[in-house]
C-alpha positions in Angstrom: -12.5 17.4 16.7 -9.4 15.6 15.8 -6.1 15.6 18.4 -3.2 16.0 16.4 0.4 14.5 17.4 2.9 17.3 17.8 6.1 15.2 18.2 6.3 13.1 15.0 9.4 12.9 12.4 9.0 13.8 9.0 8.6 10.1 7.8 6.2 9.6 9.8 4.6 12.9 8.1 5.7 11.4 5.1 3.6 8.0 5.8 0.6 9.5 6.5 0.3 12.4 4.5 0.8 9.4 1.4 -1.5 6.9 2.8 -4.0 9.9 2.9 -3.9 9.5 -1.2 -5.3 6.2 -0.6 -9.5 6.1 -1.1 -11.4 3.5 0.7 -12.5 0.5 -1.4 -9.6 1.3 -4.2 -7.3 -0.6 -5.3 -3.9 -0.2 -5.1 -0.4 -1.5 -6.7 1.9 -1.6 -3.6 5.6 -1.2 -5.2 8.7 -2.3 -2.7 10.0 -1.0 0.3 7.8 2.8 1.3 4.7 1.5 -0.3 4.3 -1.5 1.7 3.9 0.5 5.0 2.1 2.9 3.7 -0.5 0.7 2.0 -0.6 -1.4 4.9 -1.1 1.7 7.8 -4.2 3.3 5.2 -5.7 0.0 5.5 -5.2 0.3 9.5 -6.8 3.8 9.6 -9.0 4.9 7.1 -9.6 3.2 4.3 -9.9 -0.7 5.8 -12.0 -2.0 2.7 -8.5 -1.3 0.4 -7.7 -4.5 -2.0 -3.6 -4.7 -2.8 -1.8 -5.9 -6.2 1.4 -6.8 -5.5 3.9 -7.5 -8.6 4.5 -11.1 -7.5 1.5 -11.8 -8.4 -0.2 -11.7 -5.3 -3.9 -9.7 -4.7 -5.2 -9.4 -0.9 -7.6 -7.8 0.8 -6.6 -8.3 4.4 -3.5 -7.6 5.5 -0.7 -10.0 6.7 -0.4 -10.7 10.4 2.8 -8.9 9.9 4.6 -6.5 8.3 7.2 -8.0 5.4 11.1 -8.0 6.8 13.0 -5.3 4.7 9.7 -4.3 3.0 10.0 -7.2 0.9 7.0 -8.4 -1.6 8.9 -11.9 -1.5 8.3 -12.3 2.3 5.8 -15.5 2.4 3.9 -13.5 4.9 2.4 -11.7 2.1 1.4 -14.7 0.4 -0.2 -16.2 3.6 -3.9 -15.6 3.4 -3.8 -13.9 0.6 -6.9 -13.9 -2.1 -5.0 -15.0 -4.6 -1.8 -16.1 -5.0 -0.7 -16.2 -9.0 2.2 -14.9 -11.0 3.9 -11.4 -12.3 1.5 -12.6 -15.3 -1.5 -12.4 -13.5 -0.8 -9.2 -11.8 1.3 -7.1 -14.2 0.1 -8.6 -17.1 -4.0 -9.1 -17.0 -5.4 -6.8 -13.7 -3.0 -3.7 -14.3 -2.7 -4.2 -18.4 -6.8 -4.1 -18.4 -7.1 -1.1 -16.4 -8.3 -2.5 -12.5 -5.2 -0.7 -10.6 -6.7 3.0 -9.1 -3.9 3.7 -7.3 0.0 2.9 -8.0 2.6 3.6 -5.4 6.1 3.5 -6.0 9.2 4.6 -4.5 12.0 6.4 -6.2 16.3 7.4 -6.0 15.1 10.5 -8.1 12.2 12.2 -9.3 12.2 15.1 -11.5 10.3 18.0 -12.4 7.8 16.2 -14.9 7.2 13.3 -12.1 9.8 10.7 -14.0 11.4 8.1 -11.6 15.3 6.9 -11.3 16.0 3.7 -9.8 18.6 2.6 -12.5 22.0 4.4 -12.0 23.4 7.7 -11.0 25.3 8.8 -13.8 26.0 7.8 -17.3 24.7 4.1 -17.6 27.2 2.7 -19.1 29.7 3.8 -16.9 27.5 5.1 -13.5 28.5 6.5 -10.0 26.1 4.3 -8.6 24.4 1.3 -9.8 21.0 1.3 -8.5 18.4 -2.1 -7.8 16.7 -1.4 -11.2 12.8 -1.0 -11.9 11.2 -4.7 -11.3 7.2 -3.5 -12.6 7.4 -0.5 -11.8 7.8 0.5 -15.2 4.0 -0.9 -15.4 2.6 0.4 -12.7 3.9 3.7 -13.5 2.6 3.2 -17.0 -0.9 2.0 -15.9 -2.2 2.9 -12.8 -4.7 5.4 -13.3 -3.3 7.6 -10.8 0.8 7.5 -9.3 2.0 8.2 -5.6 5.1 8.7 -5.7 7.6 8.3 -2.4 11.1 9.6 -1.8 12.2 9.5 1.4 15.1 12.2 1.0 14.3 15.9 -0.4 17.8 17.4 -1.6 19.0 18.4 -4.7 20.4 15.4 -6.1 17.6 13.6 -5.5 15.2 16.2 -7.3 17.6 17.1 -10.3 15.7 19.3 -13.3 16.1 16.0 -15.3 16.9 12.7 -14.0 19.9 10.7 -14.7 17.5 7.6 -16.4 14.2 7.5 -16.2 13.1 4.0 -15.2 9.6 4.9 -14.8 7.5 7.4 -16.8 6.2 10.6 -15.3 5.2 12.7 -17.8 8.2 12.8 -19.2 9.1 15.9 -21.7 6.0 17.5 -20.0 2.7 18.5 -21.7 0.9 15.5 -23.6 4.8 14.0 -24.6 3.5 11.1 -22.3 0.3 10.0 -24.7 1.8 11.1 -27.5 4.9 8.7 -26.7 1.5 6.0 -26.3 0.9 5.4 -23.2 -2.8 5.9 -22.3 -4.5 9.0 -21.7 -5.5 9.4 -17.8 -2.8 7.8 -16.4 0.4 9.2 -14.6 1.8 10.6 -11.3 -0.8 12.9 -9.2 1.5 13.4 -6.2 5.0 13.4 -4.8 5.5 13.3 -1.3 8.6 14.0 0.5 9.8 14.5 4.2 9.4 18.5 3.4 6.1 18.4 1.7 3.4 17.4 -0.9 3.7 18.2 -4.8 0.9 17.8 -7.9 1.1 18.5 -11.4 -0.4 21.2 -13.0 -2.8 20.7 -15.9 -0.9 21.7 -18.7 2.8 21.8 -18.1 2.5 18.9 -16.6 5.4 20.2 -13.6 5.4 19.6 -10.6 4.3 22.4 -8.0 4.6 22.9 -4.7 0.8 21.6 -3.0 1.7 21.3 0.5 4.7 22.0 3.4 4.8 19.7 6.1 4.7 21.2 9.4 7.6 23.0 10.4 8.8 23.4 7.3 9.4 26.5 5.5 8.6 27.3 1.6 12.2 28.4 1.6 13.8 25.7 2.3 11.9 23.3 0.1 12.9 25.3 -2.9 16.4 25.8 -1.4 17.0 21.9 -1.7 15.3 21.5 -5.1 17.2 21.1 -8.0 15.0 23.3 -10.6 13.2 26.9 -10.1 10.4 25.1 -8.1 7.4 26.9 -8.4 4.5 27.2 -5.8 1.0 27.0 -6.0 -1.4 29.7 -5.7 -3.5 27.5 -3.0 0.0 26.5 -1.1 -1.1 25.6 2.6 0.5 23.6 5.7 -0.1 20.0 5.5 -2.5 18.6 7.9 -0.3 17.0 10.6 -1.0 13.6 11.7 -3.3 12.6 14.2 -2.5 11.2 17.8 -4.2 8.2 17.1 -2.4 7.8 13.4 1.1 8.2 14.9 0.5 5.6 18.0 -0.8 3.1 15.1 2.2 3.9 12.6 4.5 3.7 15.7 2.8 0.3 16.7 3.5 -1.2 13.3 7.3 0.0 12.9 8.1 -1.4 16.8 6.2 -4.4 15.7 8.2 -4.9 12.8 12.0 -4.0 14.3 11.3 -6.4 17.1 10.9 -9.7 13.9 14.2 -7.9 11.6 17.2 -5.8 12.7 17.0 -4.9 9.1 14.2 -2.7 9.2 15.2 0.8 8.8 15.6 2.4 12.0 15.4 6.5 10.8 11.5 5.6 11.3 
């Protein structure tokens, strides 16, 4: 019988829930920041045979000896001991474009009702209120991964608008079949958004997000109030399975080790 943790934090629940989207033995294209922690955590727990692809041209079937500083793929530890150390053409080009990535994992600044991701700007592109870091290879990952998992580390209306200010990485565009009419491959696209409050999945016809599970201690009403459109709730909505004690112990150990090495490691975790 599983022994569940009772003292976990919202961001810890987010990490565990996102990691569960990765199956053992799958090939995962890992984005920057949260996806690194999530993917490495999955390998430490239920998915020991997962294989990682990185935009920088790295392929790994093992974990590095530490989490990279600032959760960046430019840290040399990502390369050390890797299966292959190539360049972006190898992973973004040959592997991703040939359909080898079973899962893509991306962070976001904004996500809208159809799973479009914004990491470019808040406000008008030519005169933004905030200029964000940009997409890098995220557009390729969102366009070509067989299953895209999106992670948003804050759940509020400004980060979950009805329509993003700029589409950096495509979800289902305007919904329905608009993604595939644009020329993107059928059978690709986002399958889930995970936030500190819940897990959201997409309807098969409208390709619109629905609340699938709400995290322990979170009400459906709070989730609806903090979403920037008239969020619909799945008929089968349930509470998210909480993290086990073992999962939280492993996750906290990973974060503790990282914080001891890097003062820049996000303290809110």
